C-alpha positions as CSV (number, residue, x, y, z in Angstrom):
1,M,113.2,145.5,122.0
2,R,112.1,148.0,119.3
3,S,108.5,149.0,118.9
4,F,107.0,148.6,115.5
5,N,105.8,151.7,113.6
6,P,102.1,151.5,112.7
7,K,103.0,152.3,109.1
8,I,105.2,149.2,108.9
9,I,102.5,147.0,110.5
10,A,99.9,148.3,107.9
11,A,102.3,147.8,105.0
12,A,103.1,144.2,106.2
13,S,99.5,143.4,106.5
14,I,98.7,144.6,103.0
15,F,101.7,142.7,101.5
16,A,100.6,139.5,103.3
17,A,97.0,139.8,102.1
18,I,97.8,140.4,98.4
19,P,98.9,136.8,97.6
20,L,95.9,135.3,99.5
21,S,93.3,137.5,97.8
22,S,94.7,136.7,94.3
23,A,94.7,133.0,95.0
24,Y,91.1,133.2,96.2
25,A,90.1,135.1,93.1
26,V,91.8,132.7,90.8
27,H,90.2,129.7,92.6
28,R,86.7,131.3,92.3
29,H,86.9,132.0,88.6
30,N,88.5,128.8,87.4
31,R,86.2,126.2,88.7
32,A,86.5,123.0,86.8
33,A,83.5,120.6,86.9
34,V,84.4,117.0,87.8
35,D,83.2,114.6,85.1
36,T,82.4,111.4,87.1
37,M,81.3,109.6,83.9
38,T,84.8,109.6,82.5
39,T,86.8,109.5,85.7
40,A,88.0,105.9,86.1
41,S,88.6,106.0,89.8
42,V,85.1,107.2,90.6
43,P,82.3,104.9,89.4
44,A,79.2,106.9,88.4
45,D,76.8,104.1,89.5
46,P,76.2,104.2,93.3
47,E,75.9,100.4,93.4
48,A,79.2,100.0,91.6
49,R,80.8,102.5,93.9
50,A,79.5,100.6,97.0
51,A,80.6,97.3,95.5
52,T,84.1,98.7,94.8
53,E,84.5,100.0,98.4
54,Q,83.1,96.8,99.9
55,L,85.5,94.7,97.7
56,L,88.4,96.8,98.8
57,G,87.4,96.2,102.4
58,V,87.3,92.5,102.0
59,K,90.7,92.4,100.3
60,Q,92.1,94.4,103.2
61,G,90.5,91.9,105.5
62,I,92.2,89.0,103.7
63,R,95.6,90.8,104.0
64,T,95.0,91.5,107.7
65,A,93.9,88.0,108.4
66,R,97.0,86.6,106.7
67,Q,99.3,89.0,108.6
68,A,97.7,88.1,111.9
69,G,98.1,84.4,111.1
70,K,94.4,83.6,111.2
71,I,94.5,82.0,107.7
72,T,97.2,80.2,105.8
73,Q,99.0,81.6,102.7
74,H,97.1,79.1,100.5
75,Q,93.7,80.3,102.0
76,A,94.7,83.9,101.5
77,R,95.8,83.3,97.9
78,E,92.5,81.4,97.1
79,L,90.3,84.1,98.7
80,M,92.2,86.9,96.9
81,R,91.8,85.0,93.6
82,Q,88.1,84.8,94.2
83,A,88.1,88.6,95.1
84,D,89.9,89.4,91.9
85,A,87.4,87.5,89.8
86,I,84.5,89.7,91.1
87,Q,83.5,92.6,88.8
88,P,82.2,95.4,91.0
89,T,80.4,97.1,88.0
90,R,77.8,94.3,88.0
91,G,75.9,96.0,90.8
92,R,73.7,93.8,93.1
93,S,75.1,90.5,91.9
94,A,78.6,91.7,92.7
95,I,77.6,92.8,96.1
96,A,76.1,89.3,96.7
97,Q,79.4,87.7,95.6
98,I,81.3,90.0,97.8
99,N,79.1,89.1,100.8
100,E,79.6,85.4,100.1
101,L,83.4,86.0,99.9
102,D,83.3,87.9,103.2
103,Q,81.4,85.1,104.9
104,R,84.0,82.6,103.6
105,L,86.8,84.8,105.0
106,Q,85.0,85.0,108.4
107,D,84.5,81.2,108.4
108,S,88.2,80.7,107.6
109,T,89.3,83.0,110.5
110,G,86.9,81.4,112.9
111,Q,84.6,84.4,113.2
112,G,81.8,83.1,111.0
113,T,78.1,83.2,112.0
114,Y,77.0,80.2,114.0
115,I,73.9,78.5,112.8
116,G,72.1,75.7,114.7
117,S,73.0,74.3,118.1
118,G,76.7,74.2,117.6
119,G,76.9,70.4,117.9
120,D,77.9,70.1,114.3
121,G,80.6,72.7,114.4
122,G,78.2,75.6,114.3
123,Y,78.4,76.5,110.7
124,Y,75.7,74.2,109.3
125,P,72.0,74.0,110.3
126,N,70.9,71.1,112.4
127,G,68.5,69.6,110.0
């Protein structure tokens, strides 16, 4: 095994550092601001962003429930149609619609919230 000459080690270190330092300098001087008002994939309104993320989660839940056999193809198609009709840019009203759709999905899969004594199937209040 040959030993390395200190001059070779120093030269290799310098040559290795040159591309890294120039990439760092270019990155620091060419910062581009992200314009969230015109970027279609990033809604500027926080409520719209939350509604979009929640809607995507419900759609994923519909696909997962269908793949697991918890709901029929017809139920999945109907729930997905309802999900596609929701406009997430409508803020709070969209979030309310998404929550209702999520509850329908949970009811369809048998994981809905029980209300009442359970004598009536559990999904309706005992009035």
